[in-house]
Backbone as JSON, one array per atom type, in Angstrom:
{
  "sequence": "XXXXXXXXXXXXXXXXXXXXXXXXXXXXXXXXXXXXXXXXX",
  "N": [[0.85, -1.17, 0.0], [0.65, 2.15, -0.89], [1.7, 5.37, 0.33], [-0.38, 8.24, 0.57], [0.14, 11.31, -1.0], [0.56, 14.36, 0.82], [-2.0, 16.87, 0.85], [-3.31, 20.16, 0.21], [-2.52, 23.54, 1.31], [-0.01, 23.48, 2.6], [1.34, 21.06, 1.98], [3.13, 19.35, 3.24], [4.34, 16.79, 5.42], [3.13, 16.38, 8.74], [4.35, 16.11, 12.0], [2.74, 14.32, 14.39], [3.07, 13.17, 16.83], [3.87, 13.71, 20.25], [6.34, 14.66, 22.67], [7.0, 13.43, 26.03], [7.07, 15.6, 27.87], [5.61, 17.62, 26.6], [3.26, 16.29, 26.25], [1.75, 16.17, 28.65], [1.01, 18.85, 28.87], [-0.56, 19.15, 26.57], [-2.63, 17.35, 27.14], [-3.87, 18.62, 29.32], [-4.76, 20.88, 28.02], [-6.58, 19.72, 26.26], [-8.57, 18.86, 27.98], [-10.03, 21.13, 28.45], [-11.46, 21.53, 26.14], [-14.52, 21.57, 24.23], [-16.76, 18.88, 24.56], [-17.95, 16.67, 22.18], [-20.7, 14.75, 21.53], [-20.74, 11.58, 19.97], [-22.18, 9.14, 17.9], [-22.76, 5.87, 16.44], [-24.64, 5.99, 14.48]],
  "CA": [[0.0, 0.0, 0.0], [1.45, 3.37, -0.99], [1.22, 6.52, 1.09], [-0.98, 9.31, -0.22], [0.86, 12.57, -0.82], [-0.23, 15.36, 1.54], [-2.6, 17.88, -0.01], [-3.58, 21.41, 0.92], [-1.53, 24.58, 1.0], [1.32, 23.18, 3.15], [1.9, 19.92, 1.25], [4.21, 18.73, 4.0], [3.88, 15.9, 6.49], [3.21, 16.98, 10.06], [4.6, 15.17, 13.08], [1.62, 14.43, 15.32], [3.46, 12.62, 18.12], [4.5, 14.7, 21.13], [7.21, 14.09, 23.71], [6.35, 13.32, 27.33], [6.91, 16.91, 28.51], [4.53, 18.34, 25.92], [2.05, 15.48, 26.34], [0.97, 16.62, 29.8], [0.45, 20.16, 28.53], [-1.62, 18.94, 25.58], [-3.76, 16.7, 27.81], [-4.56, 19.66, 30.09], [-5.44, 21.73, 27.04], [-7.69, 18.94, 25.71], [-9.63, 18.79, 28.98], [-10.83, 22.35, 28.35], [-12.21, 21.59, 24.89], [-15.91, 21.14, 24.27], [-16.94, 17.47, 24.22], [-19.0, 16.48, 21.2], [-21.15, 13.36, 21.55], [-20.74, 10.92, 18.66], [-22.68, 7.77, 17.93], [-22.49, 5.14, 15.2], [-25.72, 6.16, 13.51]],
  "C": [[0.9, 1.24, 0.0], [0.85, 4.47, -0.13], [0.65, 7.56, 0.14], [-0.21, 10.59, 0.05], [-0.03, 13.56, -0.07], [-0.8, 16.38, 0.56], [-2.98, 19.09, 0.84], [-2.46, 22.38, 0.65], [-0.13, 24.25, 1.5], [2.05, 22.11, 2.34], [3.13, 19.32, 1.93], [3.6, 17.81, 5.06], [4.07, 16.59, 7.83], [3.43, 15.89, 11.1], [3.5, 15.37, 14.12], [1.92, 13.82, 16.68], [4.13, 13.71, 18.95], [5.35, 13.97, 22.17], [6.49, 14.15, 25.05], [6.1, 14.67, 27.99], [5.71, 17.65, 27.9], [3.2, 17.6, 26.04], [1.16, 15.93, 27.48], [0.28, 17.95, 29.51], [-0.72, 20.01, 27.55], [-2.84, 18.26, 26.2], [-4.55, 17.71, 28.64], [-5.35, 20.56, 29.16], [-6.69, 21.02, 26.5], [-8.86, 18.86, 26.69], [-10.55, 19.99, 28.9], [-11.65, 22.46, 27.08], [-13.63, 21.08, 25.07], [-16.0, 19.68, 23.83], [-18.15, 17.34, 23.29], [-19.43, 15.02, 21.21], [-21.21, 12.8, 20.12], [-21.31, 9.53, 18.83], [-22.46, 7.14, 16.56], [-23.58, 5.31, 14.15], [-25.75, 7.53, 13.04]]
}
């Protein structure tokens, strides 16, 4: 299976993994976001 080239204005791959130090900060930030209920239907 081949990778799909990124599209959009950046056209670059983005690193989505964070290191342990930044992980705690991102988790705290995520707690403040609005929760959206999702179901399978």
